[in-house]
ROGU-917846 format. One record per atom (N, C-alpha, C, O): x negated, y, z negated; residue in three letters. Coordinates in steps of 0.02 Angstrom, whole numbers, plus 32768, in hexadecimal, padded with zeros to 4 digits. Each point is the difference from the previous one (the first is absolute). Example, Ala and Ser with C-alpha at 12.3 -4.5 7.8 and 13.67 -1.06 7.14 Angstrom:
// residues 2
7D6C7EE47E7Aala 802D803B8000ala 7FD3803C8000ala 7FCC7FFF7FDFala 804680368045ser 7FD6803B7FFDser 802780377FDBser 7FE780377FF8ser 
***
This chain:
// residues 223
AD12887E3EDAunk 7FE27FD57FBDunk 80337FE77FC6unk 7FE47FEF7FCCunk 8060800C8036unk 80357FE67FCAunk 800B7FB6801Aunk 802C7FDE7FE5unk 7FA780048057unk 80137FBD8026unk 7FD57FE17FD5unk 800C7FD07FDBunk 7FAB805D802Eunk 7FBA7FD27FCDunk 8007800A7FBFunk 7FD77FE17FDDunk 805580428004unk 800E7FE37FB1unk 802D7FC17FF0unk 800E7FE47FCBunk 8004800F8078unk 803C7FAB7FF1unk 7FC77FD37FF6unk 800C7FC87FEAunk 7FB3804A8023unk 7FDA7FC78005unk 7FC67FF87FBEunk 7FD97FD27FF8unk 802F80737FD9unk 7FC880157FD0unk 80347FE87FB5unk 803A7FEB7FFBunk 7F9080247FD1unk 80187FF37FCBunk 7FCF803E7FC4unk 7FC3800B7FFEunk 8067800D7FE2unk 7FE380217FDEunk 7FF07FFE7FAEunk 802D7FFA7FD7unk 7F86800C8016unk 7FFE7FE47FC2unk 7FC880287FDAunk 7FDA802A8018unk 802A7FC07FA7unk 7FC580227FCEunk 80077FE07FD2unk 80337FE77FEBunk 7F7C80177FF6unk 7FF57FDB7FD0unk 7FE580177FC0unk 7FC880198007unk 80557FE67FB0unk 7FEA80097FE4unk 7FE07FF07FC0unk 80247FDB7FE0unk 7FA280348001unk 7FD07FD07FCAunk 7FF8802C7FC2unk 8000803C7FF2unk 7FF97F887FF1unk 800580157FADunk 7FCB7FC97FD8unk 7FE67FD0801Bunk 8012803F7FADunk 7FE37FC57FD5unk 80247FD77FE3unk 8034800E7FE3unk 7FB17FB68021unk 80397FC17FE4unk 800E80047FC5unk 80367FE67FF4unk 7FAB80367FD4unk 8011800B7FC9unk 802D80227FDCunk 80147FF97FC6unk 7FFF803B8076unk 803880407FFEunk 805F7FEE8025unk 80338020800Dunk 7FB67FA17FF6unk 80487FE38016unk 80207FFB7FBBunk 7FE27FFC7FCBunk 805C80048040unk 803B7FFE7FD1unk 7FFB7FCA7FD1unk 7FFD7FFD7FC2unk 80027FDD806Cunk 7FF67F9C7FD9unk 7FCE7FF37FE4unk 7FFB7FD07FDBunk 7FD0805C8033unk 7FB47FDA7FE2unk 800A7FF47FA9unk 8020802D7FE6unk 7FCE7FAA7FF7unk 800E80017FC4unk 7F9B7FE77FE3unk 7FCC7FEC801Aunk 804C80267FA6unk 7FD77FE47FDFunk 7FE97FC77FFBunk 802C7FD77FF3unk 7F92800F8013unk 7FF77FAD8015unk 7FE17FE58050unk 7FCF7FDE800Funk 807180488021unk 7FDF80128045unk 7FA97FFF8024unk 7FD4801B7FDFunk 80207FCD8052unk 7FCD80027FF9unk 8010802A805Cunk 80297FEF802Aunk 7FA1804E7FDAunk 7FF180168031unk 7FD47FD68035unk 7FC77FF07FEDunk 80517FF68069unk 7FD07FD28023unk 7FB18026800Funk 7FEB80378012unk 7FFB7F8E7FDDunk 7FB8801C8015unk 7FF37FF58061unk 7FD2801C801Eunk 805A7FBD7FFDunk 80018004803Funk 803A7FDD801Aunk 80317FEC7FE0unk 7FC280118063unk 804B7FF58025unk 80227FBD8018unk 7FF37FE58036unk 802F800B7FA7unk 80207FB08007unk 805080147FFEunk 801780347FE9unk 80177F86803Aunk 80437FF77FF9unk 801580207FCBunk 801780398001unk 7FE37FA37FCDunk 800B80157FA8unk 801C803E8003unk 803A80138005unk 7F6D80197FF5unk 8010803C7FFFunk 803E80238031unk 801B802E7FE2unk 7FF67FCC8047unk 8038802A8021unk 80457FE47FDEunk 803080257FF6unk 7FD07F9C7FFDunk 80467FEB7FD9unk 7FFD801B7FBFunk 803780077FE5unk 7F8A80107FF3unk 8004801C7FCDunk 801180447FFDunk 8017801C7FCEunk 7FDB7FFF806Cunk 800B80458016unk 804180277FFAunk 801E802E7FE5unk 7FE37F928053unk 80597FFC8026unk 8035800F7FC0unk 802A802D8000unk 7FCA7F9B7FC0unk 80297FFD7FB7unk 800380267FCDunk 802D80007FD5unk 7F8880378030unk 7FFD80407FD1unk 80258025801Aunk 803080197FE4unk 7FB87FF58069unk 801280468033unk 803D80058002unk 801680398008unk 802A7F807FEFunk 80478013801Cunk 802880347FF3unk 80228018802Dunk 7FDF80057F86unk 801080457FF6unk 7FEA80318025unk 802F8025800Eunk 7FA27FEA8007unk 7FF080378026unk 801A7FF0803Dunk 8017802F801Funk 7FED7F7C800Cunk 80118011803Aunk 805D80167FFAunk 801980328019unk 80047FA47FC8unk 803980187FE6unk 800280527FFBunk 802B8022801Dunk 7FAF7FF47FC3unk 8011804E8005unk 7FFC802D804Aunk 8028802A8013unk 7F9E7FBF800Eunk 800480218053unk 80317FF48023unk 801C802B8022unk 7FFF7F7F7FDBunk 803B7FEA800Funk 8041801F7FFEunk 801F80178030unk 7FF37FE97F92unk 803C80347FE9unk 8006803D801Eunk 8031800D8024unk 7FA1801C7FD1unk 7FED80518002unk 80157FF78055unk 802F801E801Aunk 7FAB7FBB8006unk 801280008067unk 80437FEE7FF7unk 8028802F8006unk 7FEC7F9E7FEDunk 80357FEF7FFAunk 804C80447FF6unk 802D800D8028unk 7FCA80097FA3unk 801D80297FEDunk 7FF18054803Eunk 802D8027800Funk 7F9E7FDE8001unk 7FFE802F802Funk 80157FF6804Bunk 8019802A8025unk 7FD27F847FEBunk 80367FF8802Funk 80408010800Funk 801480158037unk 800E7FE07F91unk 8045800D7FEDunk 800F803B8010unk 802480068032unk 7FCB802A7FB1unk 7FF580507FEEunk 7FF48018805Bunk 801D8020802Bunk 7FAE7FBD7FCEunk 7FDB80338057unk 803A7FE68044unk 800E802C8028unk 80117F907FE3unk 801E7FF5802Bunk 80337FD58003unk 80157FDE802Funk 8006802C7F7Bunk 804580067FFEunk 80257F948022unk 80307FE7801Dunk 7F8F80047FC3unk 800A7FA38015unk 80417FEB7FD5unk 800880187FC8unk 801D7FC3804Funk 80317FE07FC6unk 7FDE7FCD7FDEunk 7FC77FF38013unk 804D7FF37FC6unk 7FFD7FB97FE1unk 7FF57FBE802Eunk 7FCF7FDA7FFEunk 806A801F802Dunk 80027FDD8024unk 7FD27FFE8034unk 80027FCD8024unk 7FCC80657FEBunk 7FE180188036unk 7FA57FEF7FF3unk 7FD77FF9802Eunk 801C80047F8Cunk 7FC07FF77FF5unk 800A7FAA7FD7unk 80367FE87FEEunk 7F827FF7800Cunk 7FE57FC57FDDunk 7FCD80167FD7unk 7FD380248015unk 80347FC47FA4unk 7FCD80247FCBunk 7FDF7FBB7FE7unk 802F7FDD7FECunk 7F9C8005800Dunk 7FF57FD37FD7unk 7FB4801B7FDEunk 7FDC80248023unk 80107FC97F9Dunk 7FC380147FE7unk 7FF47FD77FCBunk 80247FFF7FCEunk 7F9C7FD6803Bunk 7FF07FC97FC6unk 7FC47FEC8017unk 7FE47FFE8037unk 800A7FED7F79unk 7FA47FFB7FF6unk 7FE28022802Funk 7FDF7FE3802Bunk 802A80747FD2unk 7FD2802C8010unk 7FF57FEE805Cunk 7FCE7FEF801Eunk 8075801D7FF9unk 80067FF6804Cunk 805B80217FFBunk 802D7FEE7FDAunk 7FD480418056unk 804B801A800Bunk 7FFD801B804Bunk 7FD78023801Funk 80607FC07FEFunk 80118023804Aunk 8037800D8006unk 80317FEC7FE1unk 7FCC80438057unk 804E80237FFFunk 800780128057unk 7FDA801E8026unk 80767FB97FE4unk 80108019804Aunk 801E801C800Aunk 802D7FF67FD8unk 7FE580418057unk 801D80488023unk 80237FED8032unk 7FEC7FC68007unk 803980438020unk 80168005803Dunk 7FD480128029unk 7FFE7FEE803Bunk 7FCD80447FA2unk 7FCA801A804Dunk 7FBC7FDC7FDCunk 7FDB7FED802Dunk 800D80057F97unk 7FCF7FED7FF9unk 7FEC7FD57FC9unk 803280007FDCunk 7FA27FDD800Aunk 7FDE7FE07FD9unk 7FE080267FC8unk 7FF4803C8008unk 7FFB7FA17FBDunk 7FD9801F7FC3unk 7FF27FBE7FCAunk 80287FDF7FDEunk 7F8B801A8029unk 7FF57FC67FE8unk 7FCF80347FCDunk 7FF4803B800Eunk 7FF57FA47FB9unk 7FE680077FCDunk 7FD97FDB7FD1unk 801F7FE07FD4unk 7F9B801D802Dunk 7FC57FC17FD0unk 7FE1801D7FEEunk 7FF2803A800Eunk 7FF27F927FB9unk 7FD680317FD9unk 7FD87FB28015unk 80257FD38012unk 7F9480227FEAunk 7FC77FDA7FF5unk 7FBE80237FF2unk 7FF9803D7FFCunk 7FCF7F8D7FFCunk 7FC180207FE6unk 7FD2801E8043unk 7FF07FE58035unk 8006804D7FB7unk 7FCA802E8035unk 7FCC7FE7800Eunk 7FD67FED7FD8unk 802780118083unk 7FD27FD18017unk 7FC280057FE3unk 7FDB7FD27FF0unk 8018808B8006unk 7FB280067FEFunk 7FEB80027FC3unk 7FC57FF57FF1unk 8076801D7FD7unk 7FEB7FE47FC7unk 80307FE07FC8unk 803980107FF0unk 7FA67FC77FFCunk 80307FAE7FE0unk 801D80257FC4unk 80347FE37FF0unk 7FBF80577FE6unk 801980127FDEunk 801880347FFCunk 8001801A7FC8unk 80228010807Dunk 804F80238017unk 802A7FD88018unk 7FF67FC4800Bunk 803D805B7FFDunk 803A7FE08020unk 800C8030803Cunk 7FEF803A800Cunk 80347F988015unk 80218033804Cunk 804C7FF18002unk 80237FCE8002unk 7FE680767FFBunk 804E7FF7801Aunk 801880388053unk 8001803C800Eunk 80107F7D8017unk 7FFE801C802Funk 8064800C8022unk 802E7FD87FFDunk 7FCF805E8018unk 8054801B8020unk 7FF080018058unk 7FD980228021unk 80587FA97FF1unk 80017FFF8042unk 805B80098012unk 80317FE77FE5unk 7FC5804D805Bunk 80458000802Aunk 7FEA7FDC802Funk 7FC9800B8017unk 80627FC28000unk 7FF87FD98032unk 80597FE18026unk 80357FFC7FE0unk 7FBE7FF2806Eunk 802D7FE28016unk 803180508013unk 8034800D7FE2unk 7FB680168049unk 802A804D7FF5unk 80107FFD8039unk 7FDE7FFA8033unk 8077800B7FC0unk 802A7FDC804Dunk 800F80428010unk 801880078038unk 7FE080317FA5unk 801A8045801Aunk 7FC7802C7FF2unk 7FF3801A7FCAunk 7FE77FED8079unk 7FC2800E7FECunk 7FF3804E7FFDunk 7FCC80187FE9unk 8068800D802Funk 8007804E7FEDunk 800A80177FB5unk 8006803B7FF0unk 7FFB7F957FE9unk 8003800B7FAFunk 7FDA80067FE9unk 7FFE80177FC7unk 7FD17FD78059unk 7FB480187FD1unk 7FE880477FF9unk 7FD8801A7FD9unk 805080018061unk 7FFB80577FFFunk 802A80227FE3unk 800A803C8006unk 80187F927FCEunk 803D803C7FCFunk 7FDE7FFC7FC6unk 7FE77FD37FDDunk 8021807F8022unk 7FE080137FC7unk 800B7FF07FA7unk 7FDD800B7FCFunk 806D7FD2803Cunk 801A7FDC7FC9unk 7FD67FB67FF3unk 7FEF7FED7FC8unk 80047FED807Bunk 7FDD7FD17FF5unk 7FB880097FEFunk 7FE57FD57FDDunk 7FFB80598038unk 7FA9801E7FEDunk 800C7FFC7FC5unk 7FE97FCF7FE3unk 803D80617FF8unk 801080147FC6unk 80037FCD7FBEunk 7FE480037FC9unk 80427FD68050unk 7FF47FB47FD7unk 7FC17FE18001unk 7FDF7FF17FCEunk 801380078065unk 7FC77FC37FFEunk 7FAB80328003unk 7FC77FEB800Bunk 804E80517FE8unk 7FB680218004unk 7FC27FF07FC8unk 7FC3800B8005unk 80687FD57FC0unk 7FD87FF47FC5unk 7FE47FC27FF3unk 7FE07FF27FCDunk 802E7FE1806Aunk 7FF07FBA8004unk 7FDD7FF88052unk 7FCB7FE4800Dunk 805780358017unk 7FDB7FFA8040unk 7FD7802D801Dunk 801480398009unk 7FA77FB1800Bunk 7FD0803E8034unk 7FFE7FE48035unk 7FF780338022unk 800B7FA58003unk 7FED7FE78048unk 80307FE48028unk 80367FE67FF3unk 7FB18023803Dunk 803C7FED8043unk 7FD77FC6801Cunk 7FCB8010801Cunk 80457FAD7FE2unk 7FED7FC0803Cunk 80307FE3802Funk 803C7FF37FFCunk 7F918007803Bunk 8033800C8047unk 7FCF7FAD8026unk 7FCC80048021unk 804D7FD17FD3unk 7FF97FB5802Aunk 80047FEE8033unk 80397FF28012unk 7F9880078017unk 80057FFE8056unk 800C7FB2800Bunk 7FDD7FD07FF0unk 80778033803Eunk 7FFC7FC58007unk 7FD57FCF8024unk 80027FC47FF3unk 7FD48058803Dunk 7FD57FDB8008unk 7FA18038800Funk 7FFA80398017unk 7FCE7F977FD1unk 7FC580267FFCunk 7FD78025802Eunk 7FEB7FF68039unk 800F80397F9Aunk 7FE880568030unk 7FC57FF58022unk 7FD97FEF7FD3unk 800080108073unk 7FCF7FF88000unk 7FD8805C7FD7unk 80118034801Cunk 7FCD7FCE7FBBunk 7FF580247FDCunk 7FBE80188034unk 7FFC803E8004unk 7FDB7FA3801Cunk 7FD9801A8016unk 7FFF8048804Aunk 7FD9802C8011unk 806D7FBB8006unk 802C802B8033unk 800B803A7FE9unk 7FF48036801Bunk 802D7FBC7F99unk 8007803B7FE1unk 7FD4802D7FF2unk 800D803C8008unk 7FBE7FB07FE2unk 7FC280377FE5unk 7FE1801C8039unk 7FE680377FFDunk 80197F9F8044unk 7FE28027803Aunk 803980388020unk 7FED8034801Bunk 804B7FBD7FE0unk 8030801E8007unk 800080547FD2unk 80098036801Cunk 7FEC7FC17FAAunk 7FFF80357FDBunk 7FC2802D8004unk 8005803C7FF7unk 7FBB7FA28018unk 7FCD80098017unk 8000802D8021unk 7FE480347FEFunk 80457FC5805Cunk 80048024802Eunk 802180397FFDunk 800380278030unk 80237FE77F86unk 8038802D8006unk 7FCC80407FCBunk 7FF07FFC7FC5unk 8007802A8061unk 7FE0803F7FC3unk 8019802D7FCCunk 7FE1802A7FDFunk 80617FC68022unk 803C800E7FCAunk 7FF57FDA7FC7unk 7FFC80117FC5unk 7FFD7FB18058unk 7FEB7FCD7FC7unk 7FC77FD57FDEunk 7FFF7FDC7FCEunk 7FD480378061unk 7FB37FD57FF8unk 7FD8800D7FBAunk 7FDC7FD97FE1unk 8037806C8010unk 7FD3800B7FDEunk 802E7FE67FAEunk 7FE480127FCCunk 805B7FC9802Dunk 80157FE97FCDunk 7FFD7FBF7FECunk 80147FE17FCFunk 7FCB80108065unk 7FEC7FB1800Bunk 7FE07FDB7FDBunk 7FC78012800Eunk 80317FB97FBEunk 7FD87FCB7FFFunk 7FFF7FD57FE9unk 802380017FCDunk 7FB17FAE8042unk 801B7FD08009unk 7FD57FCD8003unk 7FC4800E8008unk 804A7FBE7FF2unk 7FC07FC07FE4unk 7FD27FEF8036unk 801A7FFB8038unk 7FA97FFA7FC3unk 7FD97FE1802Eunk 80237FDE802Cunk 7FFA80168039unk 802C7FB47FC0unk 801F7FCF8009unk 803A7FFC8026unk 80157FD38024unk 800380677FCDunk 8042802A8014unk 80457FC37FDEunk 80357FF5801Dunk 7FB67FED7FA7unk 80337FDD7FF9unk 8038802F7FC3unk 80247FE47FD6unk 7FD680728038unk 801C80207FEAunk 7FEC80367FFBunk 7FC780057FEAunk 80678047802Aunk 7FF680487FF1unk 802680347FDDunk 80377FF27FE8unk 7FB480418014unk 801D80267FD9unk 800980498025unk 7FD58023801Bunk 805A7FE47FE1unk 7FF78059801Aunk 801E80317FC3unk 803B7FFD7FEEunk 7F9F80267FFBunk 8020803E7FCCunk 8013803E8024unk 7FD180178020unk 806A800E7FE3unk 801B80268042unk 800D80347FC3unk 80227FF57FCEunk 7FB7804B8045unk 7FF180317FCEunk 804380358009unk 8002802F7FD9unk 802E7FCA8053unk 8035802B8012unk 80427FDA801Eunk 7FFA7FF6803Cunk 80417FF37FAAunk 7FFE7FFF7FC0unk 7FE87FC67FE5unk 80057FCC8020unk 7FDA80397F98unk 7FDC7FDD7FE8unk 801A7FC37FF1unk 80337FFF7FDEunk 7FB17FC28039unk 80187FBB8003unk 7FC37FD78019unk 7FDC8018802Cunk 80167FA27FB6unk 7FDE7FE78002unk 800E7FAA8013unk 80167FDB7FD4unk 7FD8800C8074unk 802B7FC48006unk 7FB27FDA7FFFunk 7FCA801E8001unk 803E7FA77FFDunk 7FD47FC07FE4unk 80207FBE803Funk 80327FE27FEDunk 7FB5800B8050unk 80157FC6800Funk 7FD77FD78018unk 7FC9800A8019unk 80597FBC7FDEunk 7FDE7FBD800Bunk 80227FDC8041unk 803480198016unk 7FB17FAF8007unk 803D7FED803Eunk 80387FEE7FDCunk 801F8033800Funk 80077FB07FCFunk 802980057FD7unk 804080257FD8unk 80387FEA7FF5unk 7FA7805A7FFBunk 8021802C7FD7unk 7FE78036800Eunk 7FCB7FFF801Funk 805480437FCFunk 7FF5804A7FF2unk 80097FF77FA8unk 80257FD97FE2unk 7FB7804F800Aunk 800D801D7FB6unk 800A805C800Bunk 7FD980198028unk 8051800F7FBCunk 7FF980407FFAunk 800280287FBDunk 802D80097FD8unk 7FB080028029unk 7FE980397FB0unk 800180377FF9unk 7FFD801E8035unk 800880107F88unk 800A803F8016unk 7FB980247FDFunk 800880157FC7unk 7FCC7FF1804Cunk 7FCA7FFF7FD6unk 8000803A7FBFunk 80168038800Cunk 7FD97FBC7FC8unk 8006803A7FCFunk 802F80067FC3unk 7FED80117FC8unk 804E7FE08048unk 804880057FDCunk 80197FC58011unk 7FE87FCF801Bunk 806080427FC8unk 80307FC18013unk 8047803B8000unk 800D80287FD4unk 80147FCE8063unk 8037801F8011unk 800B7FCC8039unk 7FD27FEC8024unk 806B80007FE2unk 80157FC38026unk 8034801A8032unk 800D7FDE8032unk 8010805A7FC5unk 80138036804Cunk 7FCE801C802Eunk 7FF98001803Dunk 7FE880157F93unk 7FB9801C8042unk 7FD57FCA8012unk 7FD9800E802Eunk 80247FB17FB7unk 7FE07FCC8035unk 802E7FEC8024unk 7FEA7FE68034unk 804F801A7FC7unk 80327FDD8034unk 8009804C8039unk 80177FF98039unk 7FDC802F7FB7unk 8009803F8033unk 7FC88011802Dunk 80068012803Bunk 7FAE7FE47F97unk 7FC88004801Funk 7FFD7FBE803Bunk 7FFA8005803Dunk 800B7FB97F97unk 800D7FD3803Eunk 802480048030unk 7FED7FD8802Cunk 804C804E7FE7unk 801680078033unk 7FDF80248039unk 7FF47FF2803Aunk 800280487F9Aunk 7FE18049803Aunk 7FA97FE48006unk 7FD880228021unk 80157FA67FC1unk 7FC57FF8801Cunk 80007FC58028unk 7FC97FEF8016unk 807A7FE37FFCunk 80067FD0803Cunk 80188035803Bunk 7FF88002803Dunk 801E801C7FA0unk 803080318047unk 7FAC801F801Dunk 7FF78003803Dunk 7FD580117F95unk 7FC180208035unk 7FD67FBE801Funk 7FE3800A8035unk 80197FC87FB6unk 7FEA7FBF8008unk 80137FEB803Funk 7FD77FEB8028unk 807180197FE7unk 80377FF7803Eunk 7FE680348039unk 7FF87FF2803Cunk 800080317FB1unk 801680468027unk 7FAE800F8020unk 7FF880238032unk 7FDB7FC47FB0unk 7FA27FF08009unk 7FFB7FB08027unk 7FCB7FE17FFCunk 806980058024unk 800E7FC48011unk 7FBA7FDA7FC5unk 7FC67FF78015unk 804C7FFC7FB2unk 7FF07FD17FDDunk 802E7FE37FE2unk 8026801E7FDAunk 7FE07F948036unk 803E7FFA7FC7unk 7FFF7FC77FD2unk 80077FC68013unk 7FEF804C7FB1unk 7FEC7FDA7FDEunk 80197FA77FD4unk 7FE37FDA7FD9unk 805C80278047unk 804B7FDE7FDBunk 7FF67FC68039unk 801E7FCB7FF6unk 7FB8803C8048unk 80007FBF8023unk 7FCE80118042unk 7FD6802C7FF9unk 802F7FAE804Bunk 7FC7800E8021unk 80248025802Aunk 7FE4801D802Funk 
***
Protein backbone atom coordinates (compact mmCIF):
# COMPACT_ATOMS: atom_id res chain seq x y z
CA UNK A 1 0.00 0.00 0.00
CA UNK A 2 2.93 2.39 0.61
CA UNK A 3 3.60 2.66 -3.13
CA UNK A 4 0.03 3.88 -3.66
CA UNK A 5 0.65 6.75 -1.26
CA UNK A 6 3.31 8.12 -3.63
CA UNK A 7 0.44 9.07 -5.97
CA UNK A 8 -1.70 10.42 -3.16
CA UNK A 9 -2.28 13.64 -1.34
CA UNK A 10 -3.89 14.22 2.02
CA UNK A 11 -6.16 17.18 2.59
CA UNK A 12 -8.79 18.77 4.76
CA UNK A 13 -10.96 21.88 4.67
CA UNK A 14 -12.07 23.95 7.64
CA UNK A 15 -15.01 26.33 7.24
CA UNK A 16 -15.99 29.46 9.11
CA UNK A 17 -17.79 32.78 8.89
CA UNK A 18 -15.92 35.50 6.99
CA UNK A 19 -16.88 38.04 9.65
CA UNK A 20 -14.92 35.96 12.20
CA UNK A 21 -11.57 36.35 10.40
CA UNK A 22 -9.09 38.50 12.31
CA UNK A 23 -8.68 40.96 9.43
CA UNK A 24 -12.40 41.73 9.15
CA UNK A 25 -13.01 45.35 10.13
CA UNK A 26 -15.93 47.67 10.67
CA UNK A 27 -16.92 48.93 7.25
CA UNK A 28 -16.04 45.66 5.49
CA UNK A 29 -18.88 43.96 3.66
CA UNK A 30 -19.61 40.23 3.67
CA UNK A 31 -19.83 38.95 0.07
CA UNK A 32 -23.34 38.05 -1.05
CA UNK A 33 -22.18 36.09 -4.09
CA UNK A 34 -19.13 34.34 -5.53
CA UNK A 35 -16.65 36.43 -7.52
CA UNK A 36 -12.86 36.76 -7.88
CA UNK A 37 -12.56 39.94 -5.84
CA UNK A 38 -14.31 38.21 -2.93
CA UNK A 39 -11.61 35.53 -2.84
CA UNK A 40 -8.91 38.21 -2.97
CA UNK A 41 -10.60 39.98 -0.05
CA UNK A 42 -10.79 36.77 1.99
CA UNK A 43 -7.13 35.97 1.39
CA UNK A 44 -6.19 39.45 2.62
CA UNK A 45 -8.27 39.45 5.80
CA UNK A 46 -7.52 35.78 6.52
CA UNK A 47 -3.75 35.91 6.12
CA UNK A 48 -3.15 35.86 9.89
CA UNK A 49 -5.14 32.61 10.22
CA UNK A 50 -3.13 31.03 7.39
CA UNK A 51 0.12 32.20 8.97
CA UNK A 52 -0.89 30.76 12.35
CA UNK A 53 -1.54 27.31 10.90
CA UNK A 54 1.58 27.41 8.69
CA UNK A 55 3.85 28.37 11.58
CA UNK A 56 2.35 25.69 13.83
CA UNK A 57 2.91 23.03 11.15
CA UNK A 58 6.44 24.30 10.45
CA UNK A 59 7.31 24.08 14.15
CA UNK A 60 5.75 20.62 14.36
CA UNK A 61 7.68 19.38 11.35
CA UNK A 62 10.98 20.42 12.90
CA UNK A 63 10.10 18.79 16.22
CA UNK A 64 8.70 15.59 14.71
CA UNK A 65 11.23 14.89 11.96
CA UNK A 66 14.27 16.87 13.14
CA UNK A 67 14.48 18.75 9.85
CA UNK A 68 17.27 21.32 9.65
CA UNK A 69 16.69 24.85 8.35
CA UNK A 70 18.48 24.07 5.09
CA UNK A 71 16.18 21.08 4.49
CA UNK A 72 12.99 23.15 4.48
CA UNK A 73 11.54 25.93 2.38
CA UNK A 74 8.85 28.20 3.84
CA UNK A 75 6.74 30.87 2.14
CA UNK A 76 3.69 32.63 3.57
CA UNK A 77 2.20 35.64 1.83
CA UNK A 78 -1.28 37.11 1.34
CA UNK A 79 -3.31 34.13 2.50
CA UNK A 80 -1.18 31.42 0.86
CA UNK A 81 1.51 29.32 2.57
CA UNK A 82 3.82 26.61 1.23
CA UNK A 83 6.26 24.39 3.10
CA UNK A 84 8.65 22.04 1.32
CA UNK A 85 10.42 19.23 3.18
CA UNK A 86 12.63 16.37 1.94
CA UNK A 87 9.67 13.98 2.27
CA UNK A 88 6.59 15.96 1.16
CA UNK A 89 5.13 19.43 0.62
CA UNK A 90 2.39 21.29 2.47
CA UNK A 91 0.11 23.95 1.01
CA UNK A 92 -2.34 26.09 2.98
CA UNK A 93 -4.84 28.40 1.31
CA UNK A 94 -7.92 30.36 2.25
CA UNK A 95 -10.70 31.24 -0.17
CA UNK A 96 -14.47 31.63 -0.40
CA UNK A 97 -16.64 28.63 0.43
CA UNK A 98 -18.05 27.30 -2.85
CA UNK A 99 -21.42 26.55 -1.24
CA UNK A 100 -21.89 29.58 1.01
CA UNK A 101 -20.69 33.01 -0.13
CA UNK A 102 -20.60 34.31 3.46
CA UNK A 103 -18.16 31.58 4.59
CA UNK A 104 -14.46 31.00 4.05
CA UNK A 105 -12.75 27.68 3.34
CA UNK A 106 -9.28 26.99 4.76
CA UNK A 107 -7.60 24.13 2.90
CA UNK A 108 -4.51 22.22 4.05
CA UNK A 109 -2.89 19.79 1.61
CA UNK A 110 0.04 17.40 1.97
CA UNK A 111 1.26 16.73 -1.57
CA UNK A 112 4.25 15.44 -3.57
CA UNK A 113 4.82 12.62 -1.09
CA UNK A 114 8.36 11.44 -1.84
CA UNK A 115 8.57 9.06 1.14
CA UNK A 116 5.27 7.10 1.02
CA UNK A 117 5.75 5.24 4.31
CA UNK A 118 5.82 8.53 6.21
CA UNK A 119 2.03 8.90 6.02
CA UNK A 120 1.69 5.95 8.40
CA UNK A 121 4.04 7.54 10.92
CA UNK A 122 2.32 8.33 14.21
CA UNK A 123 4.03 11.72 14.44
CA UNK A 124 2.96 12.66 10.92
CA UNK A 125 -0.66 11.69 11.60
CA UNK A 126 -0.70 13.56 14.90
CA UNK A 127 0.69 16.71 13.27
CA UNK A 128 -1.95 16.81 10.53
CA UNK A 129 -4.88 15.25 12.41
CA UNK A 130 -6.59 18.59 13.12
CA UNK A 131 -6.38 19.87 9.55
CA UNK A 132 -6.58 16.82 7.24
CA UNK A 133 -9.31 14.19 7.10
CA UNK A 134 -9.21 12.64 3.63
CA UNK A 135 -6.84 10.77 1.37
CA UNK A 136 -7.04 11.29 -2.39
CA UNK A 137 -5.41 8.89 -4.83
CA UNK A 138 -5.15 9.98 -8.44
CA UNK A 139 -5.21 7.46 -11.27
CA UNK A 140 -2.60 7.73 -14.02
CA UNK A 141 -5.18 6.50 -16.53
CA UNK A 142 -8.96 6.72 -16.45
CA UNK A 143 -10.50 3.70 -14.75
CA UNK A 144 -13.31 1.65 -16.30
CA UNK A 145 -15.91 2.06 -13.57
CA UNK A 146 -18.42 -0.27 -15.16
CA UNK A 147 -15.89 -3.09 -15.00
CA UNK A 148 -15.10 -2.27 -11.36
CA UNK A 149 -18.78 -2.20 -10.43
CA UNK A 150 -19.36 -5.53 -12.18
CA UNK A 151 -16.43 -7.10 -10.31
CA UNK A 152 -17.70 -5.84 -6.95
CA UNK A 153 -21.25 -7.05 -7.64
CA UNK A 154 -19.85 -10.51 -8.34
CA UNK A 155 -18.16 -10.55 -4.94
CA UNK A 156 -20.55 -11.63 -2.15
CA UNK A 157 -18.30 -10.05 0.49
CA UNK A 158 -18.41 -6.59 -1.09
CA UNK A 159 -21.60 -6.18 -3.12
CA UNK A 160 -23.78 -5.13 -0.17
CA UNK A 161 -21.47 -2.16 0.50
CA UNK A 162 -21.73 -0.78 -3.05
CA UNK A 163 -23.69 2.26 -4.24
CA UNK A 164 -23.32 3.78 -7.70
CA UNK A 165 -24.76 6.38 -10.03
CA UNK A 166 -27.13 5.05 -12.73
CA UNK A 167 -24.75 6.25 -15.46
CA UNK A 168 -21.78 4.66 -13.63
CA UNK A 169 -19.97 8.00 -13.47
CA UNK A 170 -18.95 7.24 -9.88
CA UNK A 171 -19.48 4.70 -7.13
CA UNK A 172 -19.13 4.45 -3.37
CA UNK A 173 -18.03 1.63 -1.09
CA UNK A 174 -18.85 1.93 2.61
CA UNK A 175 -16.94 -0.78 4.43
CA UNK A 176 -18.04 -1.40 8.05
CA UNK A 177 -15.03 -3.39 9.22
CA UNK A 178 -12.66 -1.69 9.24
CA UNK A 179 -14.89 1.40 8.94
CA UNK A 180 -13.91 3.30 5.79
CA UNK A 181 -15.60 5.03 2.85
CA UNK A 182 -14.31 5.03 -0.73
CA UNK A 183 -15.67 7.37 -3.40
CA UNK A 184 -14.39 6.50 -6.88
CA UNK A 185 -14.53 8.43 -10.15
CA UNK A 186 -12.66 7.56 -13.36
CA UNK A 187 -9.78 9.81 -12.29
CA UNK A 188 -9.48 9.58 -8.53
CA UNK A 189 -10.35 7.77 -5.33
CA UNK A 190 -11.30 9.68 -2.18
CA UNK A 191 -10.98 7.90 1.16
CA UNK A 192 -12.67 9.16 4.33
CA UNK A 193 -13.43 7.87 7.79
CA UNK A 194 -17.17 8.15 8.51
CA UNK A 195 -18.24 9.91 11.66
CA UNK A 196 -14.86 10.81 13.13
CA UNK A 197 -11.59 12.65 12.52
CA UNK A 198 -8.59 10.37 13.07
CA UNK A 199 -5.90 10.52 10.41
CA UNK A 200 -3.90 7.58 11.76
CA UNK A 201 -7.00 5.41 11.79
CA UNK A 202 -7.88 6.58 8.27
CA UNK A 203 -4.48 5.52 6.92
CA UNK A 204 -4.48 2.20 8.79
CA UNK A 205 -8.06 1.32 7.77
CA UNK A 206 -7.30 2.28 4.18
CA UNK A 207 -4.30 -0.05 4.06
CA UNK A 208 -6.28 -2.90 5.61
CA UNK A 209 -9.19 -2.40 3.20
CA UNK A 210 -6.92 -2.48 0.16
CA UNK A 211 -5.44 -5.76 1.35
CA UNK A 212 -8.99 -7.13 1.67
CA UNK A 213 -9.88 -5.95 -1.84
CA UNK A 214 -6.74 -7.46 -3.29
CA UNK A 215 -7.34 -10.83 -1.63
CA UNK A 216 -10.91 -10.71 -2.99
CA UNK A 217 -9.66 -10.13 -6.52
CA UNK A 218 -10.85 -6.51 -6.69
CA UNK A 219 -8.16 -3.90 -7.44
CA UNK A 220 -9.49 -0.39 -6.89
CA UNK A 221 -6.27 1.36 -7.89
CA UNK A 222 -6.11 0.14 -11.48
CA UNK A 223 -7.29 -2.36 -14.05
